[in-house]
N, C-alpha and C positions, 0 to 999 in steps of 0.2 A: 505495500499500502504505499503511495506517496502518500510525505508527511502534510503535501498544500488537500490529500484528500482525507486527512484524521481529522477527529473531534477527540481530543487527549483530556481523558481524567487523568491530571497527576498527582499522588497524595505526597505526602511530605515536601510540600512545590517550595518551602524557607528553608530547605536544608541546603549545603555546599552544591551537593550535588544537583538535587531538586530545582535549586537556584539556573544552574546551568543547564539542564536538561529544557527549562522554561524558554529560556533565552535562545537555544540551537531551535527548538518547534516552532516556538514564533518566527525566530529566522527564517526558517520555512513553510512559514505560509499553517501552521497548524491554528487552529481555534483551539482556548487552552481554554480547562477549567481549575481552578487550582483550588488546594485544599490545605488544609496546616490546625493549628489550635489556637493559633493567634488572629481575630478578625483584622487588627490592626498594621499587621505584617503583611496578612496577604494582599490587602487593601492596596498598601504602600508597590509591594512588589505589581501588583498589575497595575498601578498607575504607572510607575519607572519602566516597565516593557512598555508599552502604549507611547507615552515621552518620547523613549528611545527607537520605535518601529511605530508613527501614528497609524500603518494599516490593519495590527493586530488586532488580531480579536479577543481579549482575556477578559472572565468570568473569574469570581471564585466564592469556595462555600466552605463552612467554618466545620470541625469537624474533630471528635474527641473518638480516637483510633482505639479508647481503653473502652468504649461504652460501645453495645450492639446498637439498641436505640441511636444515635448518632450514628451510626454505619447504615441501620437501615435507611433512615431520612438521607443522606447521602447518596447512597444506589437512587431510591426517587428521585432526588434532585434531579443526578445525571441522568437517568433516562429519560427527564423530560427535557432534560439540553440538549439530549440527542448525541452522547457520545458512542463515540465506536474503538475507540481505542482506550487501556485502563494500563495505564503504567504504574506498578508500586515501588512506590521511593522513600517514603516512609520508615523511619529504623530507629532503634536504639542502638546503641554499642553499649560491651561488656571488652572488659579488661582486668585479668589480676589473676589471682592462684585461686583455684576452684572454692576452696575452702571458704575462703573468704565472703564469699556471694552467697548477699543474703536472701531466703527462702522470695520475699514478695514482690524483692527486684528483678529475680529469677521468671518470676511469675508475668509481670512487666513487658521481659527481655519479648518474651515468647509470645506474649499476648502480640504484641503491638510486629513484633515481626514475621511471624508464622500464622496465627490465628486471626488477625483484622485482617491481613489480603483476602486470606481464604473465605471469612466470613464475608465480604463485597464481591468477590467475583461470583459466591454463588447467588448472593440479593442480584447483582447484575446481567447473570448467565441467562436468563427467559427474555432480556431486550437484546440482550450480544448475538443472540440463538435466529433473534427473528429477523438481524440486516444480512446483507448480501456477503457481507465481510466486515470481521471483527477480531481484533486483538488484545491478546493480554500480555504483557511483557512485566516478569516478578525481576528487578533488579536487586541484587543478593548480593557475593561473595565468591572469590575463589577459596575464601574459607567455608563457603558451602557446599564444598570437592574434597576437602585438603583440610582436616583435623589440626591448628595447630599450640600449642602449650600455650597456655592463658587466656586464652578466647574458646573455653567448654562452651559457657553458655552460649556465645554466640554464635558459632559452629553448628550446636544444636539449630540453633534457630534457622537458621540458612542453610543447613541441608536438609530441613523439614521443606520449606519451602523451594529446594531445590526438588524434590521428590514428590512435593505436590504439583509445583510446574512440568512435570515431566510426566506423571502419572496422567493428572489432566489432557494435557497434549496428546496423548495415545488416547484415552476417552471419549475426545472430541475431536479424534481424525476425521470421522464423515461429514461434519460442520462445519459451519464457515467460521467457524472462530476457534484463530490459531494462539496456543500458547507459548510463550516465550522465556528464557532464562539467560541473564545476563549478570556474569562474575567479573565485578572487578577487580582487583587487586586496593591494597591500602591507597588512598586518594585523599591528597591535602588540605582537610578541610577542615572545620572545627569540632566537626565531629569523633575526631580521635584526640587523643587527652594529651597535657608535656610527656607524662608515662608513654605513652605510647611510641610517641615521637623519639623516645629516649630507647627505645624498645627496638627500633626499626634505624635506629642509626646504630644500636650497639650488634645486630643482627646483621647487619646488610643491607635489609627491605627494601624497596626504592619506592617512593610517592607518588604515583600520578596525580597530575593538577584535574580539578573537575571537567575540564573544558574537552577531555581526552574521552573519559566514561561518557559524556552526551553525546560528541558525535559518532562515535561506537554504538548508541543506544539508535539514536537519530541512522546510522547505517541499517543496524539490526529492523527496526522500524518499516526501512522499506525494503529489504530483501526478503523479511521470513524466516531470517532464520533460528530453527528451532533451539539453539544455544553458542555463548560465547563467554571463555574467558579470557581476560585484558592480561598482561604483559606477560615479561622471559625473564626467570624460569619460573616464573608460576604455570604460565600453561602446560611446562612440563612434569612440573609437579601433580599436578591435576594427572595429566595420563598415566604417569606411574603408580601414584596415588591410586588408582581406578585399578589399574592390572593386580599389585602389589602392594599396596598398604602397609604392611608389616615390613617389607624393604626397605621404608623411609623411618622407621622407628628410630634409628640410630644416628638420624642425619639432623638432630632437632636439640644436641645437647648444647647448641650456643643460646638457643632460645629459654630452655630451662634454665641457663645460668643469668638469663638476660631477665628474668621476671622480680617484677619486685617483693620489697623481703618478704618472707612469711609474716603473716598477719593473724590478728586472734578471729577464730571463727564467730561468726555469729550469736550462738551457743553459748560461748566462752562470753564473749561482748556483754550478753545478755545478764550471764552469771553474777558477772563482774558489779551488771549496773544494779543490778537484786542488793546484793550483797552491801555496797556504799551506801544506798538509801536504807537501809536497817541501820 
């Protein structure tokens, strides 16, 4: 599908990758329905795009992806707006040793990164299936195909998203809906904390600017590619991990050594707080 033929619902539009994707799509002539949690930021982003590109068609809709009723409302709005492309770009990051991850934080990550895209796609499927052609693009990560020390929870969410995209693509193979998965490597945005930047530097991990991801997504939209990963040696790592995952287990000593110092577990922290309170 040519970008000029697309009417794109974009989640996570305020994020670093989301902003670059919105600009690339608007420049290519695609009308946009931007979504995010902040009406003020969405409104400002829409105005900035229209000022930069006077012919751009940009609307926005506030959504809280932690709430199913908010997702359902967005699906109704996107259907009325006439979207034929859904780009799941919203995401929550998590980095550090697994034993330091709080359960409520894990729940939020899995909900935002995996359950919300699934729920929104499901709500939109009747509309999308009624169209001559429609596309669902899941913006995941290289870490959706290769587990990395320090990213256990994040990897779980992105492995799940990739599995969802792959299974749904095969399930809808006889329909007009094409499902795709884009796996960027580490990207230079505010999504990554200073700890992640230090980790990447210590392990020699390259970071792409968000514009690289945006252009890859634009090409993916127009080519209809089922799945694509970005960066080298990351693409090679994905292939090797898919063929012989245990073969790579010994290749991550530098990554293990570069993790933040061991932190107290959530249970330990709670116990200490209760003790100090008594």
